[in-house]
SEDO-16092 format. One record per residue: x, y, z of N, C-alpha, C in turn; residue in three letters. Coordinates in steps of 0.02 Angstrom, whole numbers, plus 32768, in hexadecimal, padded with zeros to 4 digits. Layout:
N
XYZXYZXYZALA;...
This chain:
246
7439C2900E287416C2640E567449C2380E7AMET;7443C2350EBD7473C2100EE57461C1C70EEFASN;7422C1B60EEB740CC1720EF673C6C16B0ED9ALA;73ADC12D0ED77369C1220EBF7338C14A0EE9LYS;730CC16D0EC772DCC1970EEA72A6C16B0F0AARG;72A0C16D0F4C726FC1420F6D7229C1600F6CPRO;71F7C1360F6E71B3C14D0F7B71ADC1560FC7LEU;719AC1920FDB7197C1A31022714EC1AB1037ILE;713AC183106870F8C18B10867100C1AD10CAALA;70D9C1E110D570DEC2071114709BC2041137VAL;7099C1E21170705DC1DF119A7063C21611CELEU;7034C24611CD7037C27C11FE6FFDC278122ETHR;700CC289126D6FD9C28C12A16FD6C2D112C0GLY;6FB3C2D612F86FA5C31713176FE5C33C1329ALA;701CC31813367059C338134C7077C368131AGLY;7068C36012D97084C38E12A87061C3D112AAILE;7025C3D312C66FFEC41112C66FFFC4371308SER;7020C41B133B701FC43D137C7041C4811379THR;7075C488134F7097C4C91349706DC4FB1322ASP;7036C4E513067006C51212E66FCFC5271317SER;6FD6C51013556FA6C52313896F6CC4F31390GLY;6F6EC4BA136E6F39C48813736F50C45313A4ILE;6F2EC44913DC6F46C419140E6F41C3D213F4PRO;6F70C3A8140B6F6AC36013FB6F39C341142CASP;6F33C2FF14286F00C2DD14506F1EC2B7148BTYR;6F50C28E147D6F67C25F14B06FA8C27314D2ARG;6FC7C2AA14BD7005C2C014DC6FFAC2D81523GLY;7031C2E61547702BC2FA158D7003C33B1597PRO;7002C36615646FDAC3A315686FA0C3A11536ASN;6F8EC36515226F5BC35D14EE6F15C36B1505GLY;6EE9C36F14D46EA3C38014E16E82C34F1510LEU;6E92C30E15076E72C2DC15326E8BC2E1157ATRP;6EC9C2F715846EE4C2FF15C86EC3C33B15EAGLN;6EB7C37015C56E9AC3AC15E26E50C3A315F1ARG;6E2DC37C15C76DE5C37315CF6DD4C32A15C2ASP;6DD1C30115F66DC3C2BA15ED6D7FC2AD15CBPRO;6D52C2DF15CB6D11C2D615AB6D14C2E61561GLU;6D4CC30115496D50C31615036D43C2DE14D1ALA;6D5CC2A114DC6D4DC26D14AA6D03C262149EPRO;6CDAC26C14D16C91C26314CA6C74C2951498ARG;6C95C2CF14926C7BC30314656C86C2F3141CLEU;6CB1C2C3140E6CBEC2AF13C96CB0C26413C0VAL;6C80C24A13E76C6AC20513E06C24C20513C2THR;6C1AC1DF138D6BDEC1E513646B9EC1D9138BILE;6B9CC1A913B96B5EC19B13DD6B46C1D61407GLY;6B6FC1ED14376B5BC227145F6B4FC2651434PRO;6B78C26F14006B6FC2AB13D66B2BC2AA13B4TYR;6B16C270139D6AD6C26B137A6A9BC27313A9THR;6AA1C25813E66A66C25314116A60C28A1445SER;6A96C2AF14536A95C2DE148B6AA4C3251474ASP;6A72C35114746A7DC397145F6AB3C3BA1488PRO;6AB8C3A914C96AEBC3C814F36B32C3B514DCASP;6B3AC37714C86B7BC36114AD6B8BC389146EVAL;6B5AC39314426B66C3B914056B78C4011415ARG;6B55C41F14456B65C46514586BADC46A1471ARG;6BC1C43B149C6C05C43C14B66C38C42D147FARG;6C24C40214506C50C3F214186C5DC42F13ECSER;6C29C45613DF6C32C49313B76C5FC4C513DCTRP;6C56C4CB141D6C81C4F814436CC9C4E11441LEU;6CD4C49F14446D18C48414406D38C49413FDMET;6D11C48E13C66D2CC49D13846D41C4E71380ARG;6D16C512139C6D27C559139B6D65C56713C4ALA;6D6BC54513FD6DA4C550142A6DE5C537140BGLU;6DE3C4FD13EA6E20C4E213CB6E3AC5101395VAL;6E0CC53113706E21C56413406E46C54A1304GLY;6E35C50E12EC6E59C4F012B46E54C51B1275ALA;6E1BC53E126C6E13C565122E6E43C5A0122BLEU;6E57C5B912656E84C5F212676ECDC5DD1267ALA;6EDAC59C126E6F1FC58412736F43C58B1230ALA;6F84C59712346FAEC59D11F96FDFC56311F7GLU;6FF0C54B11BB7022C51611B67064C52B11D6PRO;7088C4FB11F270C8C50A12117102C4EC11E8ASN;713DC4F112037178C4DA11DF7177C49011CEALA;7155C46811F8714EC42111E97126C41511AAGLY;70ECC43711A570C3C430116870E9C448112BHIS;710BC4811132712FC49D10F97169C47010E4ARG;7188C44D111471BFC41F110371A6C3E810D4ALA;716AC3CF10DF7150C39B10B4713FC3B5106FLEU;712CC3F5106B7124C41510297167C4181006VAL;719BC42B102A71DFC42C100D71F3C3E70FF4ASP;71E1C3B3101A71F2C36F100771D0C35E0FC4LEU;7190C36F0FBE716DC3630F7F718CC38B0F46GLU;719CC3CA0F5271B6C3F50F1D71FDC3E30F09GLN;721FC3BA0F327262C3A40F207261C3730EE6SER;7226C3580ED87220C3260EA3721CC2DF0EBCGLY;7226C2D50EFD721FC2920F1971D5C27F0F1BLEU;71C5C2400F0A717FC22B0F0D7168C2250F56PRO;7135C24A0F67711DC24F0FAC70D2C2470FAEVAL;70B9C2220FE07072C2210FEF706BC22F103AARG;703DC25C104C7030C26D10916FEFC24B10A7VAL;6FF4C22110D96FBAC1FF10F66FAEC220113ALEU;6F7AC24711406F72C26D117E6F36C25811A7THR;6F42C25211E96F0BC24712186EEAC289122BGLN;6F08C2C112166EEFC302122A6EB5C31711FCASN;6E8AC34012186E4FC35811F36E52C3A311E8VAL;6E8DC3C111F66E93C40A11F56EA1C42911B1ASP;6EB2C401117F6EBFC41B113C6EFFC4421135GLY;6F2BC44011676F67C46A11656F9BC4521132LEU;6F9BC41311216FC9C3FD10EC6FB9C42010AAHIS;6F79C42110996F64C441105A6F6FC48C105EGLN;6F61C4AB10976F6BC4F3109D6FB4C5061099ARG;6FE0C4D810AC7028C4E510A77040C4E2105FALA;7019C4C11033702CC4BC0FEE7036C4760FD4GLY;7026C4440FFF702BC3FE0FE86FF6C3F20FB3GLN;7007C3D00F7E6FD6C3C00F496F9EC3970F67SER;6F60C3AE0F616F28C3880F7E6F27C33F0F69PRO;6F3CC3300F2B6F3BC2EB0F146F71C2C10F36ARG;6FA0C2E20F596FD4C2BE0F7D6FC2C2B20FC6LYS;6F88C2CC0FDB6F73C2C810216F36C29B1027VAL;6F3BC26A10536F02C23D10616EECC24A10A8LEU;6EB0C26510B16E96C27610F36E72C2391110GLU;6E94C217113D6E7BC1D711576E3EC1E01183LEU;6E3AC21811A66E03C22411D56DD3C25A11BDHIS;6DD5C269117C6DA7C29B11626DC1C2E2116BGLY;6D93C31211676DA6C358116C6D78C37E119ATHR;6D95C3AA11C26D6EC3D511EE6D5CC41811CDALA;6D6FC41F118D6D61C45D116A6D19C4611150GLN;6CF6C42911546CB1C426113B6C84C404116EGLU;6C43C41311696C11C3F011906BDFC3CF1161VAL;6BBCC39E117B6B8AC37B11536B4CC36D117CGLN;6B13C375115E6AD5C36611816ACCC31B1186CYS;6ABBC30411C26AB2C2BC11CC6A71C2A211AFMET;6A44C2CF119B6A04C2BA117E6A05C2BE1132ARG;6A11C2FA11176A0CC30310CE6A50C30010ACCYS;6A87C2FC10D36ACBC2F210BA6AE8C32E1095LYS;6AC7C36810986AE3C3A310786B24C3B6109CVAL;6B54C3CF10766B96C3E110906B9FC42D108DVAL;6BBFC44810C06BCCC48F10C16C0CC49E10E8GLY;6C24C4DC10E66C61C4EF11086C57C4F21154PRO;6C87C4D9117A6C82C4DC11C26C86C52411DBVAL;6CA8C54F11B56CAEC59511CB6C6AC5B611D2ALA;6C3BC5A611A46BF9C5C311A86BD5C5AB11E7GLU;6BDCC56A11F76BBDC54F12346BDBC56E1272ALA;6C1DC57812736C3DC59612AD6C28C5E012B5LEU;6C1DC602127D6C04C64712816BBFC64812A2ASP;6B97C61712936B54C61312B26B5AC60512FDARG;6B8AC5DC13106B95C5CF13586BA9C610137AVAL;6BD8C635135B6BEFC67413786BB6C6A7137DALA;6B85C6A113506B4DC6D013506B16C6BB1381ALA;6B1EC68213A36AEEC66F13D66AC8C62F13CAGLY;6AD7C60B13946AB7C5CA13896AE5C59413A6GLU;6AD5C57813DF6B03C54813FF6B07C50513DAPRO;6AD2C4F313B56AD1C4B313926AB2C4C0134DASP;6AD8C4DF131F6ABBC4F112DE6AA2C4B512B7PRO;6A64C4BB129F6A46C48512786A4FC492122EALA;6A44C45E12066A48C46311BD6A15C49711A5CYS;6A2BC4C6117C69FDC4F9116269CDC4DB112FARG;69E0C4A4111069B6C48610DC697CC45E10F9ALA;698AC437112F6955C40A1147694CC40A1193CYS;6978C42F11B76973C43111FF6994C3F71223GLY;69B8C3CD11FC69DAC393121A6A18C3A71241GLY;6A36C37612616A72C37F12896AAFC387125CVAL;6AD6C3BB12676B14C3C412436B4DC3A21268LEU;6B7AC38412436BB5C36312606BF1C3741235ARG;6C2DC37312526C69C37D12296C73C34111FAPRO;6C94C34D11C26CA1C31611936CE1C2F111A7ARG;6CE4C2E111E66D1CC2BB12016D03C2761217THR;6D32C248121F6D21C207123B6D20C20E1287VAL;6CE6C20512A56CDFC20D12ED6CEBC1C9130FMET;6CF9C1CB13506CFFC18D13766CBCC166136FPHE;6CC2C12513676C87C0FC135E6C75C0F11315GLY;6C9BC11112E76C90C108129F6CCCC0E51280GLU;6CBFC0C412496CF4C0A312236D14C0D511F2GLN;6D55C0CE11E76D74C0F511B36D5BC0DC116FLEU;6D5DC109113E6D49C0F710FB6D76C0BF10E1ASP;6D5AC08410D26D85C04C10BE6DADC05A107FPRO;6D92C08310516DB7C09310146DF5C0BD1024GLN;6DEDC0EC10536E25C11610676E5BC0EC1088VAL;6E47C0BF10B46E78C09310D66E9AC06610A3ILE;6E76C04D10726E95C024103F6EC9C04B1018GLN;6EB9C08A10086EEAC0B30FE46F28C0BF100FGLN;6F1EC0CD10506F56C0D9107D6F81C09A1084ALA;6F60C06010886F84C022108E6FADC013104FASP;6F91C02310156FB5C0190FD66FF3C0450FD2ALA;6FECC0840FE87026C0B10FEA705BC0961019VAL;7045C07F10547074C0661086709AC028106CSER;7077BFFC10497097BFC0102F70C7BFD00FF6LYS;70BAC0070FD270E3C0180F98711FC0430FAAALA;711EC0630FE57151C0950FF47194C0741006CYS;71C9C09C0FFD720CC08710107220C0A31054ASP;7200C0DA1067720EC0FB10A771CDC11310C4LEU;71C1C10111037183C11411267196C1401160PHE;717DC17E115F7188C1AD11967148C1B111BFLEU;714DC1A712007115C1AF122E7124C1EE1258ALA;70FEC222124C710EC264126870D5C27D1295VAL;70E4C28512D570B3C2A213037077C278130FGLY;707FC236130E7047C2091319705BC1D5134DTHR;702CC1C413787039C19313AD703CC14C1392SER;7022C14113557020C0FE13376FFCC0CC1364LEU;6FC6C0E413836FA0C0B913AF6F58C0AF1398GLN;6F43C0D313646EFDC0D0134E6EF9C0A5130FVAL;6ED3C06F13146ECAC04212DB6E8AC05512B6PHE;6E88C04A12746EB7C024124B6EF3C04B1232PRO;6EF7C08C12406F2FC0B312266F72C099123FVAL;6F74C081127E6FB2C067129A6FCBC0281277ALA;6FA2C00B124B6FB8BFD212256FE4BFE611E9GLU;6FE1C02611D67004C03B11997050C032119ELEU;7070C04211D870B8C03411DC70C8BFEA11D4PRO;709CBFBE11ED70A7BF7611E370A7BF651199TYR;7078BF8311737076BF76112A70B7BF8C1109SER;70D0BFC6111E710FBFDF11017149BFB21113ALA;7150BFA211537187BF7811697184BF331149LEU;7149BF1811417141BED611257156BED110DCGLY;715ABF0B10BB716FBF0D107671B4BF2C106DASN;71DABF2E10A57220BF4110A0722FBF8A10A6GLY;71FFBFB410B8720BBFFB10BF7232C00B10FEALA;7258C04210FD7277C05D11397243C086115EARG;7249C08911A07219C0AC11CA723EC0E011F5LEU;7227C11E11F27240C153121E7205C16D1247ILE;720CC16C128871D9C18412B671EFC1C712D4VAL;71C5C1F912CD71D3C23B12E97198C24E1315MET;71A2C24A1357716AC25613857186C26813C9ASN;7163C29413ED717CC2AA142E7178C2751463GLY;7149C246145C7140C210148C7151C1CD146CGLU;7162C19A14947170C15814787134C13C1452PRO;7142C113141F710EC0F213FA711BC0A613FATHR;70EAC07E13E970F4C03613E77126C02013B0PRO;7138C04D13837164C03B134C71ACC0511356PHE;71BBC070138F71FFC08B13987235C0551392ASP;7227C01A13AD725ABFE613AE7269BFC9136AGLU;723ABFCE133B7245BFB212F87255BFE812C5VAL;7255C02712DA7264C05E12AB72AEC061129CALA;72BEC07712607303C082124D731FC0C0126EASP;72F3C0EF127E7308C12C12A072CEC14712C8GLU;72DBC15E130472A9C17E132F72C1C1C4133FVAL;7296C1F5133372A8C23B133D7279C2591371ILE;7294C27513A5726CC29113DB726AC2DE13DAARG;7293C2FE13B07295C34713B07253C3651397GLU;7246C3A413A77209C3C513907201C3C01344PRO;71C5C3B1132E71B9C3A312E771C8C3DF12BBILE;71B9C41B12D271C3C45612A8720CC4631297SER;7239C44712BE7280C44D12AD729BC40A1292THR;7284C3D312AE729EC391129B7288C37D1254ALA;724AC38C12417232C37712007254C39D11C7LEU;725CC3DF11CC7284C401119872CBC3E51193PRO;72EAC3D511CB732DC3B711CA732CC37411A6ASP;72FBC34A11B572F6C309119572EAC310114ALEU;72BFC33E113772B2C34910F072F2C35E10CCVAL;7319C38A10EA7358C39E10CB7386C36210C2ARG;7388C33710F373B2C2FA10EE739BC2CE10B5ARG;7359C2C410AF733EC299107B734AC2B61035LEU;7340C2F7102F734BC3170FEE7396C3130FDBVAL;73C2C31F100B7409C31B0FFD741EC2D50FE9ALA;73FCC2A31004740FC25E0FF573F4C2450FB3ARG;73B7C2590FA27395C2390F6A738BC2650F2CTYR;7394C2A60F337387C2D30EF973C8C2E90EDAVAL;
C-alpha cells in the first residue's frame, strides 16, 4: 500500500453513458437540444393528464434504446476501481442500470433518480419490467395500461415535477460528507439537490475531480478538471488512483 486508502465517491451523470449510445440531455447534441419538447414527456403533470404525452413518451423510450445499451469502458473502469480493493460508492443520476450490468456491486450503487428498468402502476402500485411494456408498444399499444387494474403505467424514475426520495438523498449526502475524494463524471452539476453533493464533500475536506465535456459550476474549485472523453479518461484516472493508493 502506497498511502492511506481513501473513500471514493463517484457521482455519474448522462455523460458516462453516451458512448453506450444513450444520449445525454443538456450537451450540445443532447436530447433537449434535438427536441425542445422532450422535457414535457418526462414531466409528471403532463404525463399523468395527457394520453398524447404518454404515447410520445413511450416512443421516446423505445427510440433511446436504453435496454439494448451495453456498458462502456467508463462503466467498466469503475468496476475495476471497486475490484482494486479501494472503498468506492457510485452515486448515479442515470436510470439505465449500466453500472450494475458492468459488474458494479448493486449495494455500492445508489440510484438517485430511480430506474428505467421497471414500470409501476400509478393506481395500484404494481411493479413490472419495462421490457414487457415496450414489447406491448412495439405490438401496437401506444399507451400500455396496467394489466392488473387498467391504471396508467409510469417508469420507476423521478420525473420532472417530483421530489427525489429524501432517504436516498440523505444516503448520498452522508457518503459525500464521509468521502476523501469526490469524482464528478459526466454530469453538468446543475440539477439540485444532487448538485449540492460536491459542496458536502468539499465542506468536509475532500478533493474534487470534475470530468465532463462541458464546463460546470465547480470547475474553479476542483482540484482537477478533465475534458477528455470519459471512455478513455476515466480508465486512465482509475489506473492513476490504483497506482497511488493500492
